[in-house]
C-alpha positions as CSV (number, residue, x, y, z in Angstrom):
1,X,87.4,115.8,89.0
2,X,90.8,115.7,90.6
3,X,92.7,112.5,90.6
4,X,96.1,112.0,92.2
5,X,98.2,108.9,91.9
6,X,101.4,108.4,94.0
7,X,104.2,106.0,93.2
8,X,107.8,105.3,94.0
9,X,107.5,104.1,97.6
10,X,109.3,101.0,98.8
11,X,112.0,99.7,101.1
12,X,115.1,101.7,101.8
13,X,118.0,101.3,104.2
14,X,118.7,104.0,106.7
15,X,120.8,106.7,104.9
16,X,119.3,105.7,101.6
17,X,117.1,107.5,99.1
18,X,113.8,107.2,97.4
19,X,111.9,109.4,94.9
20,X,108.2,109.7,95.1
21,X,106.0,110.9,92.2
22,X,102.4,112.2,92.2
23,X,100.7,112.4,88.9
24,X,97.6,114.7,88.9
25,X,94.7,115.5,86.7
26,X,92.6,118.6,86.9
27,X,94.2,122.0,86.6
28,X,97.5,120.9,88.0
29,X,99.4,124.1,87.1
30,X,96.9,126.3,89.0
31,X,97.3,124.6,92.4
32,X,99.8,124.6,95.2
33,X,100.5,121.0,96.2
34,X,101.9,119.2,99.2
35,X,103.0,115.9,100.7
36,X,101.8,114.5,104.0
37,X,102.5,111.2,105.7
38,X,101.0,108.9,108.2
39,X,103.2,106.6,110.3
40,X,101.8,103.4,111.8
41,X,99.5,104.3,114.7
42,X,99.9,108.0,114.3
43,X,97.9,110.8,112.7
44,X,98.5,112.5,109.4
45,X,101.4,115.0,109.4
46,X,102.3,117.6,106.8
47,X,105.7,117.2,105.3
48,X,106.3,119.9,102.7
49,X,104.6,122.0,100.1
50,X,105.2,123.8,96.8
51,X,103.4,126.7,95.2
52,X,101.7,126.6,91.8
53,X,104.7,127.4,89.7
54,X,107.4,125.8,91.9
55,X,109.1,129.0,92.9
56,X,108.3,128.6,96.6
57,X,108.8,125.5,98.8
58,X,108.1,124.9,102.4
59,X,109.4,122.1,104.7
60,X,108.7,120.8,108.2
61,X,111.9,120.9,110.3
62,X,112.1,117.2,110.5
63,X,112.8,116.9,106.7
64,X,114.7,120.1,106.0
65,X,118.0,119.4,104.3
66,X,117.0,115.8,103.5
67,X,113.8,116.0,101.3
68,X,113.3,118.1,98.2
69,X,109.9,118.8,96.7
70,X,109.6,119.8,93.0
71,X,107.1,119.8,90.2
72,X,106.9,119.5,86.4
73,X,103.8,121.4,85.2
74,X,104.4,120.1,81.7
75,X,103.9,116.6,83.0
76,X,101.3,117.3,85.7
77,X,103.6,115.6,88.2
78,X,105.0,116.5,91.6
79,X,108.1,114.8,93.1
80,X,109.6,114.2,96.5
81,X,113.3,113.4,96.6
82,X,114.0,111.8,99.9
83,X,117.7,111.5,100.9
84,X,119.3,110.4,104.2
85,X,116.3,108.4,105.1
86,X,115.7,107.5,108.7
87,X,113.6,104.7,110.2
88,X,111.2,107.4,111.6
89,X,110.4,108.4,108.0
90,X,108.5,105.1,107.6
91,X,105.0,106.0,106.7
92,X,102.4,106.1,104.0
93,X,103.0,109.2,101.9
94,X,100.1,111.1,100.4
95,X,100.0,114.0,97.9
96,X,97.5,116.7,98.2
97,X,96.1,119.2,95.7
98,X,93.2,121.4,96.3
99,X,92.0,119.3,99.2
100,X,92.0,116.1,97.3
101,X,94.3,113.2,98.3
102,X,95.8,110.3,96.5
103,X,95.7,106.7,97.7
104,X,99.2,106.9,99.2
105,X,102.5,105.0,98.7
106,X,104.2,103.1,101.4
107,X,107.8,104.1,102.4
108,X,109.6,101.7,104.8
109,X,113.1,102.6,106.1
110,X,114.8,99.6,107.7
111,X,118.0,97.7,107.7
């Protein structure tokens, strides 16, 4: 059974940084993973993804150059380094693995 637990969200000022983590159980190193987010009153949108061994990454245009996805297969953990945060990045961020989702972590960008 896959379990995903996100952490690291919080309040950041515009231009600031946060680092999200997603700890997974269940054949972590065999799966591609991704981050998605849901802003207030909006649908879920995909943010970025990473292949099973971390050699390939993919980003939506609205986070390219600001966010970095990575993973540590020894620790069954995926990360999202978010820099140059904007108010429009405010959302609940979810990690995904094999169609399973975590509970999400809230990111709020505000001065």
